[in-house]
N, C-alpha and C positions, 0 to 999 in steps of 0.2 A: 411531522412534515419537514422536509429538508430545504425546500425553496418556497418561492411565492406561490407556486401552484402545486397541486396534488399530483400524484402519479397519474391518476386517471385523467385529470385535465391536460397533463403534458402529453400522455400518449394520444388522446383525441386530437390535440393541436398538431402533433407531428403527423399523424395519419392524414389529416386534412392537407398539410403543407406538402407531403410527398405523394399524394394521390396522383396516380397517372405516371409517376417516375418508375423507370425500370430497376427498382431495388428489391432486395430481399428483406422484406418487412420483419420476419422472425429473427434474422441475424441482427438487424438494426435494433430491435427491441431487446434482444439478449445483451448487446454491448451497451446500449443506452441504460439498461437497468443494473447492469454490472458497475458502471460508472456512478450511477445515482446511488446504488447501495454502498459502494466504497465510500462515497462522500458522507452518507448518513452514518455509517459505522464509525468513521474517523471523527465526526462531530460528536457522536455519543461517547467515544472513549475519551475525548478531550473534556467533555462536561462532567462525566461520572468519576474519572480517575485522575487524569493528567493535569488539569488546571490547578488543583490544590497543591500540586508540586511544582507549579510554574513551568510546565512542560508543554511544548506544542507537540502535535503528532509527529512532525519531522524530527524534532529533538528526541522524541521517544524512540522512533525507527533507528535513528543513528545509535543511540545508546544500545538498543536491542542487537543491532548488527555487530557492534564492537563486543557486546556481552557473549554473543553466540561464538564469534570467531576469536575472541580474545585479543591478540595483537593482529591488526589488519591495516594494510597500507591504505592511504587515504583515497586512491583512485578506485580501489576494490570496495571500500566502505561506501563510496558515492554510488557505485554501480549497484551494490546489493540493496542500498536504501532507495534506489530509484530516483536519485536526485543528481543534479550536476555537481562537478567538482567545485565550482564557485559557491553553490548553495551550502555544500558540505563545509566549506572554509568558514562561512558565517556561523553555521550551527555549531561546528567544532569550537570556535572561539568563544561563543556563548557558553557552551558546556564546560570548557576549560576554565573560564572565568568563574564559574559556579563550583569549581572543584570536583567535577564528575568525569572529566576526560583529560588524558595526558598525551601530549605529542612528543615524539623523540625521533631522531634521524634513524633512517633504515641502517642496519649494521654495515652493508657493503657499499652503500651509496647514499652519501649525505644529502643528495638532492631530493630523495624519497622520504616520506614521513610515515611512521607508524602511529596508530591510535591504540590506546588501551584505556580500560576504565580504572578510575581511582578506587580505593577501598570504600569511600563514601558512595560511589556509584554502584559498586557491587552490593552493598547493603540496600540501597534504593531499589535496585532490580529485584533483589530477594523479596522486598516488600510489595512492589508494584506488580511484578509479573502474575502472582496468584490473583490479585484484584482485577487485573485486566482480563485474565482468563475467566473469572466469574462473569464479567461483562460479555465476553465472547460466548459463553453458555447462554446468557440472557438474549443476546442478539439471534441465536439460532433456535431458540426454544419453540418458535412456531413451526418448526420442521420436525419431522419424525427423525429418530436416530439413523435410519436408513437414508432419509433425504440428506441429512447432514453429510454422510459418507459420500453419497452420490455428487453433492455440490462440491465438496472438496476434490473429488476425483475428476469431475468435469473442468474445474479450474486448473487443476494440475496439467490436464491434457492440453488446455489452451496455452498454458505457459511453456510446456515442452514443445509444442508446435511452433510457437513464436521463437523460442530459443534455437530451434533448428533451422528456421527459415531466414531468408535474406531480407533485409530491410526494404530492398527495392522490388521484391516479389508482389505482383499485383494481379489480380485475376483480370482476364482480358475483357470480360463482360460480367456484370452481376448475375448470379444465379438467382431464379425466382423460385421459392418454395411454394408449394401448393398449400393453401390453408384448409385444414380439414374441419 
């Protein structure tokens, strides 16, 4: 359980609260469950792998982004990690103080900053990534292999849709899906 209430209790309470409103209940449930699942996964990873290395989920994600892209400008690291630049500044300071991250000026513009991992962070990532992946496998073990692929594909389509859309785009009126 991720919160005070179970998923079933929450879904019942939400259905009661929005009864009669012109909303797409299936879309609402999909996004609410996506959010709830993301929180549950994050908490699970922190408990099972990250805490023993004194890492938060956000610290892990920043390390992962820098690990994947090697040298990355801070504004791009913040964007890829899904955090604000000010949040990145605090996380990067913590990781730098722990000897995991290095900051250096951008070659052509000293106002910009590049992040890279230290050798200690490279070793940590080599140790933690397989352990985190084992927990990823645990998280999806209730799904069939086909369902795992379908879930990943569906989430990719959502991300691509939002990457291509404007922030100000809104439907004029909520569509109602029929419940079968």
